[in-house]
C-alpha positions in Angstrom: -104.9 138.9 66.9 -106.1 135.8 66.4 -105.0 133.7 63.7 -106.5 130.1 61.6 -103.9 127.5 61.7 -103.6 127.7 58.4 -102.4 131.0 57.7 -99.0 130.2 57.5 -99.6 128.6 53.9 -101.3 131.7 52.9 -99.9 132.9 50.1 -99.8 136.3 50.8 -101.9 138.0 47.6 -99.4 140.3 45.9 -96.8 137.4 44.0 -99.8 135.1 43.6 -99.0 135.0 39.5 -95.6 133.9 40.5 -96.6 131.0 42.8 -99.3 129.8 40.4 -95.7 129.7 37.8 -93.7 127.3 40.0 -96.5 125.1 40.9 -97.1 125.1 37.9 -94.1 124.0 36.6 -93.4 122.3 40.1 -96.7 119.9 39.3 -94.9 119.7 35.5 -91.8 118.5 36.3 -93.6 116.0 39.3 -95.9 114.8 36.3 -92.5 114.7 33.9 -91.0 112.3 36.5 -93.7 110.1 37.1 -93.3 109.7 33.2 -89.9 108.9 33.4 -90.6 105.9 36.5 -93.2 104.9 34.0 -90.9 103.9 31.2 -87.7 103.1 32.9 -90.7 100.3 34.5 -91.5 99.1 31.2 -88.0 98.7 30.0 -87.4 96.9 32.5 -89.7 95.1 31.8 -88.8 94.4 28.1 -85.5 93.9 29.1 -86.9 91.0 31.2 -89.7 89.7 28.7 -86.2 89.4 26.2 -84.1 88.0 28.6 -86.6 85.4 29.5 -86.7 84.6 24.7 -83.7 84.5 24.7 -83.1 82.2 27.3 -85.8 80.2 26.4 -84.5 80.0 22.6 -80.5 79.0 23.4 -82.6 76.3 25.4 -84.5 75.1 22.9 -81.5 75.4 20.9 -78.9 73.3 22.6 -82.2 70.7 23.9 -83.2 70.3 19.9 -79.9 70.9 18.4 -78.7 67.7 15.5 -75.9 68.1 16.8 -74.3 66.8 20.3 -73.3 70.0 22.6 -70.8 69.7 25.7 -69.9 72.2 27.4 -66.7 71.1 29.4 -64.3 72.6 31.9 -60.8 72.7 31.6 -60.6 69.7 33.0 -62.6 67.6 30.7 -65.9 67.1 32.6 -68.9 67.5 31.0 -71.3 70.3 32.8 -74.2 69.9 30.4 -75.4 68.1 27.1 -78.4 67.8 25.5 -80.1 64.9 24.5 -78.5 64.8 20.8 -75.3 64.3 22.7 -77.3 61.4 24.8 -78.2 59.9 21.8 -75.3 59.8 19.5 -72.7 58.7 22.4 -75.4 56.0 23.9 -75.2 56.6 27.5 -78.1 58.5 30.0 -78.0 61.8 30.3 -77.4 62.1 34.0 -74.5 59.4 33.8 -73.4 61.8 30.7 -73.2 64.8 33.3 -70.6 64.9 35.9 -68.3 62.3 33.4 -64.4 63.3 32.3 -64.8 63.8 28.2 -62.5 61.6 27.2 -64.0 58.3 28.2 -66.2 58.7 25.0 -62.9 59.3 22.5 -61.2 55.8 22.1 -57.8 54.8 23.9 -55.6 55.9 20.8 -57.1 58.9 20.4 -56.5 60.2 23.7 -53.6 61.9 23.6 -54.2 63.7 20.4 -57.7 65.2 21.5 -54.9 66.3 24.9 -52.5 67.5 22.3 -55.4 69.1 20.7 -56.9 70.6 23.8 -54.0 72.7 24.7 -52.9 73.7 21.9 -56.4 75.6 21.4 -56.5 76.8 25.0 -53.4 78.3 24.8 -53.8 79.7 21.5 -54.3 83.9 20.9 -57.3 82.8 18.5 -59.1 80.9 21.3 -62.2 82.9 21.5 -63.2 81.9 18.0 -64.7 78.9 16.9 -62.0 76.2 16.2 -62.8 74.4 12.6 -64.4 71.4 12.1 -61.6 68.0 12.3 -62.6 64.8 12.1 -61.9 62.5 15.2 -63.4 59.3 16.7 -66.0 58.7 19.8 -66.8 55.8 21.3 -70.8 54.3 21.2 -71.5 50.9 23.2 -67.3 50.4 22.7 -67.9 50.4 20.0 -65.8 53.6 17.7 -67.8 56.0 15.5 -66.7 58.4 13.1 -67.9 62.1 14.1 -66.7 65.7 13.2 -66.7 68.4 16.5 -66.2 71.6 16.5 -65.0 73.7 19.9 -65.9 77.5 21.2 -64.1 79.1 24.2 -66.8 80.6 26.2 -66.6 82.7 29.6 -68.8 82.1 32.6 -68.4 83.9 35.9 -65.0 84.2 35.4 -65.0 80.5 34.5 -62.9 79.3 31.3 -65.2 76.6 30.0 -65.7 74.8 26.2 -68.7 74.6 23.7 -68.2 71.7 22.2 -70.6 70.2 19.1 -70.0 67.0 17.7 -72.0 65.3 14.1 -72.2 61.8 14.2 -71.1 61.3 10.1 -71.3 57.2 10.0 -73.6 57.6 7.4 -71.6 60.0 5.2 -68.5 58.2 6.1 -70.0 55.1 4.5 -71.3 56.9 1.8 -68.2 58.4 1.4 -66.1 54.9 1.4 -69.7 53.6 -0.9 -68.2 56.3 -3.6 -64.0 55.8 -3.5 -65.4 51.9 -3.5 -67.6 52.4 -6.8 -64.8 55.3 -8.2 -61.9 52.5 -7.6 -63.8 49.8 -9.3 -64.5 51.7 -12.1 -61.2 52.8 -11.9 -59.7 48.9 -11.9 -63.3 48.5 -14.6 -61.4 50.8 -17.0 -58.1 50.3 -16.6 -58.4 46.3 -17.0 -61.0 45.9 -19.2 -60.3 44.2 -22.9 -62.5 46.8 -24.8 -61.6 50.1 -25.6 -64.1 52.2 -22.6 -63.6 55.9 -22.9 -65.6 59.0 -21.1 -66.1 61.7 -24.6 -67.1 65.0 -23.7 -70.1 66.4 -25.4 -68.5 68.2 -28.2 -65.4 64.8 -29.3 -63.1 66.1 -27.0 -61.8 62.7 -25.1 -62.1 63.3 -21.2 -61.0 59.7 -20.4 -59.7 57.0 -22.0 -58.2 53.5 -20.9 -54.9 51.7 -22.6 -57.2 49.1 -24.4 -58.4 52.5 -26.7 -54.7 53.7 -26.6 -54.1 49.4 -28.0 -56.9 49.6 -31.4 -56.1 53.2 -32.6 -52.1 52.7 -32.0 -52.1 56.4 -30.5 -50.7 56.6 -26.5 -53.6 58.3 -23.7 -51.8 61.7 -23.9 -52.3 61.9 -27.4 -55.9 61.1 -27.6 -56.6 63.6 -24.8 -55.1 66.1 -27.2 -57.7 65.0 -30.3 -61.3 64.4 -30.2 -63.3 61.5 -31.5 -64.1 63.4 -35.0 -59.8 63.3 -35.7 -59.8 59.4 -36.0 -63.1 58.7 -37.3 -62.8 57.4 -40.6 -64.6 60.5 -43.2 -66.3 57.8 -45.2 -67.7 57.4 -41.5 -68.0 60.6 -39.2 -71.4 61.3 -40.6 -73.2 58.0 -38.9 -71.1 59.0 -36.3 -72.4 62.4 -35.8 -75.9 61.6 -36.3 -75.9 59.1 -33.4 -74.2 61.3 -31.3 -77.4 63.4 -32.3 -79.8 61.4 -31.3 -78.7 61.0 -27.9 -78.3 64.5 -27.5 -82.1 64.8 -29.0 -83.4 62.0 -26.9 -84.3 59.7 -29.6 -82.9 56.8 -28.3 -81.3 55.9 -25.2 -78.0 54.3 -26.3 -76.7 53.1 -30.0 -74.0 51.3 -31.6 -71.8 51.1 -35.6 -69.4 49.5 -36.7 -67.5 52.2 -38.0 -63.2 52.6 -38.9 -61.0 54.5 -36.5 -58.0 55.8 -38.5 -54.3 53.8 -37.1 -51.3 55.9 -36.3 -49.5 54.0 -38.4 -51.9 54.4 -41.1 -54.6 52.4 -43.0 -57.5 51.8 -40.6 -58.8 49.5 -38.7 -62.6 48.6 -37.8 -64.7 48.6 -34.4 -67.8 47.9 -32.8 -69.0 51.3 -31.3 -71.4 51.7 -28.6 -72.5 55.1 -27.4 -74.5 56.4 -24.5 -74.8 59.4 -22.8 -75.1 60.6 -19.5 -77.6 63.1 -17.9 -77.7 65.3 -15.3 -80.3 65.0 -12.3 -82.3 67.9 -14.2 -82.4 65.9 -17.8 -78.9 68.7 -19.0 -76.7 65.9 -21.1 -73.5 66.0 -19.4 -71.6 63.6 -21.3 -70.9 60.7 -23.6 -70.0 57.0 -22.7 -68.1 55.6 -25.4 -67.1 51.2 -25.3 -65.2 50.0 -28.5 -64.0 46.2 -29.7 -61.8 45.5 -32.1 -63.6 43.8 -34.8 -60.8 43.7 -37.2 -59.8 40.1 -37.4 -64.2 39.4 -37.8 -64.6 41.5 -40.4 -62.0 39.8 -41.8 -63.0 36.6 -41.8 -66.4 37.6 -42.8 -65.0 38.8 -45.8 -63.1 35.4 -46.3 -65.8 34.3 -45.5 -68.3 35.9 -48.3 -65.8 35.2 -50.5 -66.0 31.7 -50.3 -69.7 31.9 -50.1 -69.6 33.6 -53.4 -66.8 31.2 -55.1 -69.4 28.4 -52.8 -72.4 29.3 -54.8 -70.7 30.1 -57.8 -69.7 26.2 -57.8 -73.1 24.9 -57.2 -74.9 27.2 -59.4 -71.9 26.1 -62.4 -72.0 22.0 -61.0 -72.4 19.7 -63.2 -74.7 17.6 -61.4 -78.3 18.6 -60.0 -77.4 19.8 -56.6 -81.0 20.1 -54.2 -80.9 21.4 -50.7 -83.8 21.4 -48.2 -85.0 22.2 -45.1 -86.1 19.4 -42.5 -89.9 19.2 -43.5 -88.5 17.9 -47.5 -89.7 21.2 -48.8 -87.0 22.4 -51.4 -85.0 25.6 -50.2 -81.9 25.6 -52.6 -82.0 24.2 -56.5 -79.3 25.2 -59.4 -78.9 25.3 -62.8 -78.1 21.9 -63.2 -81.3 20.5 -61.6 -83.3 22.8 -63.8 -81.9 21.2 -66.8 -82.3 18.1 -65.7 -86.0 18.5 -64.0 -87.5 21.6 -66.1 -88.2 23.1 -63.5 -87.4 26.7 -62.6 -86.1 28.0 -59.4 -88.9 30.0 -58.8 -90.8 27.2 -59.7 -89.4 24.9 -57.6 -88.1 26.4 -54.3 -90.5 25.4 -51.8 -92.1 22.4 -53.6 -92.1 18.9 -51.7 -89.1 17.2 -53.3 -90.8 14.1 -53.0 -92.7 15.3 -56.5 -89.3 14.5 -58.5 -89.2 11.2 -57.0 -91.3 8.6 -59.0 -94.2 7.3 -56.3 -93.6 3.9 -57.5 -89.7 3.9 -57.1 -90.3 6.0 -53.3 -93.4 2.6 -52.1 -90.0 0.1 -53.1 -87.7 2.1 -50.7 -90.4 2.5 -47.5 -91.1 -1.5 -48.1 -87.9 -2.0 -48.7 -86.7 -0.3 -45.2 -89.4 -2.5 -43.0 -88.3 -5.8 -44.2 -84.9 -4.1 -43.2 -85.6 -3.6 -39.8 -87.2 0.0 -39.4 -90.7 1.0 -38.2 -93.3 1.2 -40.4 -92.8 4.2 -43.5 -95.0 6.2 -45.9 -93.7 5.7 -49.0 -92.9 9.5 -48.6 -89.8 12.3 -47.4 -89.0 9.8 -44.7 -88.3 7.0 -47.5 -85.5 8.5 -49.4 -83.2 10.4 -46.1 -84.1 8.1 -42.8 -80.9 6.0 -43.4 -78.7 9.5 -43.2 -80.6 10.8 -39.5 -78.4 8.7 -37.4 -75.3 10.5 -39.6 -73.2 9.2 -43.0 -74.0 9.8 -46.3 -76.5 6.9 -48.2 -76.2 6.3 -52.5 -78.1 4.9 -54.5 -80.0 4.7 -57.7 -83.6 6.3 -57.9 -86.4 7.2 -60.3 -86.7 10.8 -60.9 -89.5 12.5 -62.7 -89.1 15.9 -64.5 -92.0 18.3 -65.2 -93.5 17.1 -68.4 -93.7 13.4 -66.6 -91.1 11.7 -68.3 -88.7 9.6 -66.1 -85.5 8.6 -65.8 -82.6 6.9 -63.4 -80.2 9.3 -61.2 -77.8 7.9 -58.6 -78.9 10.3 -55.8 -76.8 11.2 -53.3 -77.7 12.1 -49.8 -76.6 13.4 -46.4 -78.6 15.8 -43.7 -77.3 19.0 -42.8 -76.8 19.8 -39.5 -77.2 23.5 -37.4 -73.9 24.3 -34.5 -75.8 21.9 -32.0 -75.7 18.9 -34.4 -79.9 19.2 -35.3 -81.0 18.7 -38.4 -81.7 21.7 -40.5 -82.0 20.6 -43.7 -80.9 17.9 -46.1 -78.9 17.3 -49.5 -79.2 15.5 -52.4 -76.7 15.5 -55.0 -78.6 13.8 -59.1 -76.3 12.4 -61.6 -78.2 11.4 -64.5 -77.1 7.8 -65.6 -79.1 7.3 -68.5 -76.0 7.2 -70.1 -74.2 4.9 -67.9 -77.2 2.9 -68.1 -77.1 2.7 -71.8 -73.3 1.7 -71.7 -74.0 -0.7 -69.3 -76.2 -2.6 -71.1 -74.0 -2.3 -74.3 -70.9 -3.2 -72.7 -73.3 -6.5 -70.8 -74.1 -7.6 -74.5 -70.4 -7.0 -75.3 -69.0 -8.8 -72.6 -71.3 -11.9 -72.6 -70.3 -11.9 -76.8 -67.0 -12.3 -75.2 -67.6 -14.8 -72.9 -69.5 -16.6 -75.6 -66.3 -16.1 -77.5 -64.0 -17.2 -74.8 -66.1 -20.3 -73.9 -65.3 -21.1 -77.6 -62.1 -20.7 -76.9 -61.4 -23.1 -74.2 -63.9 -26.0 -74.9 -61.9 -25.9 -78.6 -58.6 -25.7 -76.8 -60.0 -28.5 -74.6 -60.6 -30.0 -77.6 -57.6 -29.7 -79.3 -55.6 -30.8 -76.4 -57.8 -33.8 -76.3 -56.5 -34.2 -79.1 -53.3 -34.7 -78.9 -53.5 -37.1 -75.9 -55.7 -39.2 -78.0 -52.5 -39.2 -80.3 -50.2 -39.9 -77.3 -52.6 -42.9 -77.2 -52.6 -43.9 -80.5 -48.6 -43.6 -80.1 -48.8 -45.5 -77.1 -50.3 -48.7 -78.6 -46.7 -49.0 -81.6 -44.0 -48.2 -78.8 -42.8 -51.5 -77.1 -39.2 -49.7 -75.6 -40.5 -49.7 -72.2 -38.3 -46.3 -71.5 -40.1 -44.7 -74.2 -43.3 -45.6 -73.0 -43.0 -44.8 -70.0 -42.0 -41.2 -71.8 -44.7 -40.5 -73.9 -47.0 -41.9 -71.2 -46.0 -39.5 -69.2 -46.7 -36.3 -71.8 -50.1 -37.1 -72.4 -51.0 -37.1 -68.8 -49.5 -34.0 -68.5 -51.7 -33.1 -71.5 -55.2 -34.7 -69.9 -53.5 -31.9 -66.5 -53.6 -29.2 -68.9 -57.2 -29.6 -71.4 -58.7 -30.7 -67.8 -58.5 -27.0 -66.5 -59.7 -25.3 -69.5 -63.1 -27.9 -69.1 -63.2 -26.4 -66.4 -62.5 -23.0 -67.1 -65.5 -23.3 -69.8 -67.7 -24.5 -67.3 -66.8 -22.2 -65.2 -69.3 -19.1 -64.6 -66.3 -16.4 -64.4 -64.6 -17.7 -67.2 -61.4 -16.5 -65.6 -61.0 -18.9 -61.9 -61.9 -22.7 -60.6 -62.5 -24.0 -57.7 -59.4 -25.4 -56.9 -61.2 -28.1 -54.5 -63.6 -29.5 -57.6 -60.2 -29.6 -59.6 -58.3 -31.6 -57.6 -60.9 -34.5 -56.9 -61.7 -34.0 -60.9 -57.9 -34.7 -61.7 -56.7 -37.0 -58.9 -59.9 -39.1 -60.6 -59.0 -39.7 -63.7 -55.0 -39.7 -62.4 -56.1 -43.0 -60.3 -57.8 -44.7 -63.6 -55.2 -43.9 -66.4 -52.0 -44.6 -63.9 -53.5 -47.4 -63.1 -53.3 -46.8 -59.1 -57.2 -48.0 -59.3 -56.2 -51.4 -60.7 -53.5 -51.5 -57.6 -55.6 -50.9 -55.1 -53.8 -47.4 -54.3 -55.7 -45.5 -52.5 -56.3 -41.6 -53.6 -57.4 -39.3 -50.5 -58.2 -35.0 -51.6 -58.8 -32.6 -48.6 -58.9 -29.5 -50.0 -61.3 -26.0 -48.7 -63.2 -24.2 -51.0 -60.8 -21.8 -52.7 -60.5 -20.1 -56.4 -57.4 -19.8 -58.6 -56.8 -17.9 -61.6 -56.0 -20.1 -64.9 -52.4 -19.0 -63.9 -51.9 -20.4 -61.0 -54.3 -23.7 -61.9 -52.5 -25.1 -65.0 -48.9 -25.2 -63.4 -50.0 -26.0 -60.1 -52.0 -29.4 -61.6 -48.6 -29.9 -63.6 -47.1 -30.3 -59.9 -49.9 -32.4 -58.6 -49.7 -34.8 -62.0 -46.1 -35.2 -61.8 -45.8 -36.1 -58.1 -48.6 -38.5 -57.6 -47.3 -39.8 -60.9 -44.1 -40.6 -59.1 -45.6 -42.0 -55.9 -47.7 -44.2 -57.8 -44.3 -45.4 -60.1 -42.1 -45.7 -56.9 -43.0 -45.9 -53.5 -45.3 -49.1 -54.1 -42.5 -51.5 -55.7 -43.9 -55.3 -56.4 -42.4 -57.4 -52.9 -43.2 -54.2 -51.1 -45.4 -55.3 -48.0 -46.6 -51.6 -46.7 -49.1 -51.4 -43.6 -52.4 -51.1 -44.4 -53.4 -50.3 -47.9 -51.3 -48.6 -50.4 -52.1 -44.6 -50.0 -51.4 -41.5 -51.8 -52.9 -38.2 -50.7 -52.9 -34.4 -51.4 -54.0 -32.4 -48.8 -54.2 -28.6 -49.3 -54.5 -26.1 -46.0 -54.2 -22.7 -45.3 -51.5 -20.5 -42.8 -50.4 -16.9 -42.7 -47.2 -18.0 -45.4 -50.0 -19.2 -48.1 -51.5 -22.1 -48.5 -50.2 -25.5 -48.2 -50.1 -28.5 -50.5 -49.1 -31.8 -49.2 -48.9 -34.9 -51.8 -47.8 -37.6 -49.5 -48.0 -41.6 -49.2 -47.4 -44.6 -47.4 -45.1 -46.8 -49.9 -41.4 -47.6 -48.9 -40.2 -44.0 -49.3 -36.9 -42.7 -50.8 -33.6 -44.8 -50.7 -30.2 -43.0 -51.3 -30.2 -44.3 -55.0 -33.6 -43.6 -56.2 -33.3 -39.7 -54.5 -30.5 -39.2 -57.0 -32.4 -40.7 -59.9 -35.2 -38.7 -58.7 -33.2 -35.1 -58.7 -32.0 -35.8 -62.6 -35.3 -36.5 -63.7 -37.2 -34.6 -65.6 -40.8 -35.0 -63.9 -38.8 -33.5 -60.5 -36.8 -31.1 -63.2 -40.6 -29.7 -64.1 -42.1 -29.7 -60.4 -39.2 -27.4 -59.6 -39.6 -24.9 -62.5 -43.1 -24.7 -62.2 -42.6 -23.7 -58.2 -40.2 -21.1 -59.1 -43.1 -19.6 -61.8 -45.6 -19.5 -58.7 -42.9 -17.9 -56.1 -44.2 -21.5 -54.5 -41.4 -23.0 -52.0 -40.6 -26.8 -52.1 -39.9 -29.9 -49.9 -39.3 -33.4 -50.5 -38.6 -35.2 -47.5 -38.9 -39.2 -46.6 -40.9 -40.1 -42.9 -43.6 -42.9 -43.3 -43.6 -43.3 -47.2 -42.4 -40.0 -48.9 -44.2 -36.5 -48.2 -43.5 -33.6 -51.0 -44.8 -30.2 -49.4 -45.8 -26.6 -51.8 -46.5 -23.5 -50.5 -48.1 -21.3 -52.8 -48.3 -17.4 -51.7 -51.6 -16.6 -50.3 -52.0 -13.6 -53.4 -52.2 -17.1 -55.6 -55.8 -17.3 -54.2 -58.7 -15.0 -55.4 -60.9 -13.7 -53.4 
């Protein structure tokens, strides 16, 4: 029987349901298998994508990391490096890769680097990242600080090290700057000449320097266990706390006050305290900075100055003389009680008033004219006429006429001086005035009394002179009755001595001073009269006198006149005997000169001189005895000698001259 080729694939009809089930199961299995295949392919693609993304991320991290990243093998060869490594180490990337890492390390540190690397690879924890440690790298041959961290990895059975390096040059500079700043702060704190302290917000001492201990007497350790309030004087504590509250509230940025600190030894010490508040970046208060200076000496000086000013004010107020101070423009700024009583102005009325209102205008005009005549520039009759002489320094005292408020005037003795500031510039003027009205009246009375006494003294001198002339006349009358030579000569000498004394009194009452006479005038007049009375003129004996202008008192004039009288008379009597012929005309000279020893009076003739016999005779004569006695009275030294004629020299002390 012929069968179709498909007959082998035809399933008998009987088992068709089972076959259908088998087919369905098979289809489902195939379908599930196909789905699993499709899911596996999707997962593979996702894993591939994730791997690519991870690789991209790692490459980005590697390339753009802010640190230098180096992959190094155990021999130190650089296998990979990022751009930051090329930038930090200053080498192109293509030169950096393949080089040995040691050339990036200074020579002095390479041995240490090898030790650290061997220690790291020999450690059981080499799979962990090593903490960062500071080292130095090389860039363009210069060393720079950096921080390095390393991690060990295993790639394809090869041990590698991933090193990450950070350039910390800037941080190093900042740290160095902070260290220097801290050192400067410490140095300033410790060596500051004033007290410096950091104080907590509650007043506790956080840090203090030695100067604070020196001011308070407490050691630094003692103060650190205390607070600011503990040593503040109770009377000053409220001001101290108020200042800190203002700083905390931001009402002020800094403040200062003078207060007392309790000293450890007892008592207190004055300090100038300056306080400022340090705030955080957010404005929160952190602590106070306090600076303090010991002002005890200054406070003591101020107290002494206040006492001195109070005393000065009391002296000025109670002074019996008017004390008036002006500013540089002549406006009154001080007017004491005596000035108020003297000028009848109240202090309120006088302050601010021009000082020239106290002066007589005519007085000011005369003074301005006088100053101009003395060579000064033309001045107005104003305040400058009063103060111009003292602008260059010194004090001027002169009489002025003051005018009271009621327009009455009176004389004053005014002392004017310039007041100067610390730079020497004139800041004002001080005028001290004394009312001399009583003095003027007393001077008038004294002048009248003096005039009366002068008149009386002139009359006395005149009467004494007249009486001596009467005595001289009596001697002359007596001479006419005496024929004995010795008696007649003695009486004639006595008459000459009286006339010499009478001449002194004549010169005195003719003198303007009544107590001194001009020596040159007196000697010339005396010698003129002696030449006539002794017969010198009749015998043709020349009399010469040379004397500089000198003034002497009566106590010098009388003994000096008697000495000249005796010496001149002896010369006339003994120098030119009848048969003696001298060279030239007979001459007697009286010469007065001045030296350091005194004034010298020399009486000299050109006669025959003194023989030994005449010298012995003269030494015992009354005339020379009188001369020696009068010389001793004048404290003068006398010397008589013989050269050309006889020479008598008398040295009288300069104190006998009236200046």
